[in-house]
N, C-alpha and C positions, 0 to 999 in steps of 0.2 A: 627656748632661748636665742636669741638673733644676735646679729653683727654689733648691735651696741651696748651687750653683754659682756661681748670676747675682748673688749678693751681690757677688760678684767682677769679675763679665765687664763690670761697665760702667766697674770703674777706668781712671784713665788713668794708666800707669807709665810710669816716666821713668827713665833711667839711660844711663849713656853703653857704646857698645859694648864688648865685651872679645874678647881671644883675636884670634891672628893664626893664615893657614890652617892649618885641622888639622881631624882626625876625629871630635875632641871638641867638642862644642854646649855652649857656657857659659852656666846658666842664672842669675838672679839672684831671692833672695826679696826679697820686697816687705811693709812692714806697712802695716796702717791702723788708724784708729780706726772702728768699727763701733756703733752705737747707743750710744755714750759709753763702749764697753771697747776696749781696745788690743791690738791683737794683730800680733805682732813677723814672724810669717811668715803671711801669709794668702794667699799668692798666688806661684806661680813663674813665672817669666816669659821667653821666650827673644828675642835679639836677629834679627828679620826683615827678609830685603830680598824684595821683590818684582817681577821681570824687571827689568828696565833702571830700572824708577823709582827717584830720584834721594832720595827719600824714609827717615827713621830711624821704623821702625816696632818692634813686638813683638807677641809672642802669646803667650796665657798657655798652661802644659803641662798639660794637662788630660787624664791617663789615665781620667777617669769619661765623656771624650765619647767619642763612635763616628766621629766625623767634622772631619778638619781644615776649618776654614770663617773665612772672611774677614764681618767685621759690615759690612752696606751703610752705615748711619747714619754710622758710622767715618768712611768712603771720601768720604762723600756731593761733600767740598768740595776731593776731589782730581780733577785731571785723568786720570783712567784712560779715556778710551776704548779704549784698544789692550785693555787686558781686558776692556772691555765685549764687543768685538767678539768674544770666545771664550765669550758664555754660551751655555750650551747648554739650551734650556727645552722638551725632547723628556720629559726625567726629573727633576722639579719633586723638591725635598728639603725638608722640614720642621724647622723648630727649636721646639718648646713652641709649633706652631700660627701660626709665624711663616715665610713662603714663601720659598723663596728657589732659583734654579739654580746648575748648576755650570760653573765656568769649565776648560775641558778643557787638558788640556798645555800647563800653566803652569810655571815655572819659579822656585824659589823658594831660597831660603839661610836656614837655621837657623843663627844666627852664620856661621862661613864653612863652612858642609858643605851641598852642593848637592842638591838635590833636582829631577832635570829632568821633564818630561812628566808634572805632576801632576795631578790632579783636585781644586780645593778647592771646597766650598760656599760659594756670594755668598748671605745673607739679606739682603734688602734692607732692611726695616723692623729693624733690630736694631741693638744697642750705641750706644753716647753721640756725636752729632754733637762731629768735632773741628772748633774754631773754624777760620776760613780763615787769620787773623793767625796761627795754632801750625803750620801744615805745613811751614814751612820749619823748625820749631824743631830745634835740634842735640839736643835730648832725644826720645829713642824715644814713641811714638804708640802705645797698643793701639787694634790693629784686628782681631785675629782669637782663634785657638783652635787650637793644635797636639794632635792627637789620637793617637791610637794607630795609625791605619792607615797612618803612615808607615812604621811601624816592624814591620808583619807577616814572617812566616815569616825573621825575625832575631834575635839576640841581645841585647837592648837591655840597655843598660848604664846604672844612675842611679850614679852617685857623689855621695851627699849630701854627703860632707865638702869635696870640693873644687867642689861646685856644678859639674856637666857631666853631660852625659850622651853615649852613641854605640852605635853597632851595631857588630856583627860577624856575618859569614857563618859563622865555624866561633870558638868560644870559645878565648879564650886559657886556657892551663894556669893561670896564678894565679888565675883566676875558680872551675877546676873542685871546689876545696876548700870552695864555698861550702855551705851547711846548706840544702838542696835541697827542696822537698816539692810533690807533683802539685798543678796548677791548671785550672779549667775558664775554658774562653774561649768567650764569647758576642760577635759584634759587636765585636771587638777588646778588650773590655772583659775583664779578669782579676780571676777569683777564688778565694779562697783558703781552707785549712780551718782554723781554729781551734778547740780543744779546751781546753770549757768545762766544769767538771762530769763529766768522763768521757762528752760529746758533742760531736760534733764540728757545728761550725756555720759555715756558708760568710759571707766577705763581700767586697764588692768594696773593690779597692785601686785608690782614688784619688787623684789629686795636686790634684785640685780642690777635695777636704774638707779645707780646712785650720783652720777652726773649731773643731775637735775633734779629737779623736786615732780615735775608737768613735762614731762617729754610727749609732744605730740609731732605732725605731720605738716608736710606743705599747706593742706586742705583744712584740717581740724584747726588749725592755730586761729583760721579765721572765725571760730565759735568761740574766741574766747579775746581774742585781740582786735585792736583797728585795725582794718585792712589797709589803711592809709600810713601808717605807724611805719619806719622805716624801720628793719631788723638791725639788733646789732651782733655782731662776729661773738659767739659764745666760746669756742672750741675752735682750730684748725691746725693741722698737722698733715702729716702721711703715717697712714696704716695700711701696713703689707706694701708698701710702693706707691699706693695710689692715696689722693688727697681727701681729706677728713674733714666735713666743714659743719659747724652746730650755730645755730642763731637764735637768739634771745628776743621777744618781746615784752613790754609790758603788759598786765591782763588787762582790760577793760573794766570786766564786769567782776563781783562780788562772788565768789566759788562756796558754795554750803554741801558738805556732807549731811545728808540729814536736814537736821536746822542746825548745825555746827558750821560756822563760817572758817573755814580754812586758810591757813596763813600764807596763801598764795598769790605774790604780788608779780613774778615773772614766768613766764611758761619756756623751753627751749625749743627748738622743731628743726628738721633737715627737709633739705629739698630734691631728698632721694624718693623713687618711685618703688622703692620696695618698702620702705616704712611705709607708705599710703596705703599698698597692699596688704602688707601682716595688719594692719589696723583693719581695713575692710576685712580681713578674713575671718580675724575675732571677734567682728562688728564692735569695734572700741573706738575712739578717736587718739587715747594714747596712753603713755602708763604712764603711774604715780607710785613715785618712788617711797622711801621711808624716813627720809629727814620731815616729811611733814608730820610724823608721828612721832619723833625723838623724844618726848617727855611723853610718851603714853604708852598704855599695856594694850594692843591690841587681840580680840578675839575673832580666832577666825571658826566658826561654829559651819561644819561640814556637815554636819547631820542636819540640820534646821535650812543650810543655805542663809548664816547670816552675817556678818562681821559690824563689829562692836570695838568702839573705842572709849578707853578710859584713862582720865584724867584727874 
C-alpha cells in the first residue's frame, strides 16, 4: 500500500452483509466523491468478523498491500482487551512510518469464510476513529485491509461480474481454459507483463487502485503516450493539507495482455518523485487496477505463478 491507495483507506464503508455460509467471499463496490469528482467504483470491501466480537466490520480488499492489517484508530472505542492480549511486540510492523505489532493466531471471517490462527498487523495510530455512538451500528465499519498474504500457495479466483472471490487448492476444470500469462510475485504482490509498442512492460495488479485503470509515473508515461501530448488534469485537490495532482494522457499504442488487446485508452500519472521510486523498487512501470477486468473472472495462480483472465 502507498499514498495513492490511502485516499480510500480512511473511508467509512457501509453495506449490509451478504451471503450464507459458503467458500465464496462476497465483495461490494463503493462509490465516493473525491475532490469534487465522482467515482462509482472507488474501492472493494469485504464483510469482516473478528474472533467473537459482535460488531459489523468490513475491510478493503487491496492486492497492492503486503499484509492484512487492522487500523488502531478505527478500533479505539471498541472493547478489544481480548485482542490486545494477543499483541506480539517482538517484531514490529511499519506502514508508511506508522508503527504496529502483530496480533498472533486470531480467528477472522471474510464474509462467511473462516481464516483461523491468522497473524494480522495492528497499526496503532492509523485510520479514522469510529465514534462511540457508531460501534453498535447495523452498518459495517471500515477497520482494516485484506491483503494477498491470506491467499498464498492457492488459486485465487476473483469473479468480478458476480462480485465474489474464493480460493482453491486445485484449480477447477472450468477455469483452466483462461488466458494465462506468466507473472512475478514479490511480497505477495503480483506483476503482469503488458506488450506495448513491441516491448514488454510490467505492471502491478492492484485492486486498491480504482482511481484510474492504468496509473503510471512521470517517467513511465513516455512508454505509453506521446511526449509532445499535453497532459490534462485528472484529479486535483488537497490531501492532508498538501496539494494533490494527478494527470492523464491518451495512450499512443495498443496494449496487450498476452494476445488480448486491453481496453486502455488513457493512462493517469503524477509528477511525484516517490511514485518513480516506488515503481523502480518494484521493477514496474505502474499499476493496473481492476476496472479493466470488470467483466472478467481473474485467476491468480500462486502455485505456478500464472495470471489468467476468463470472460
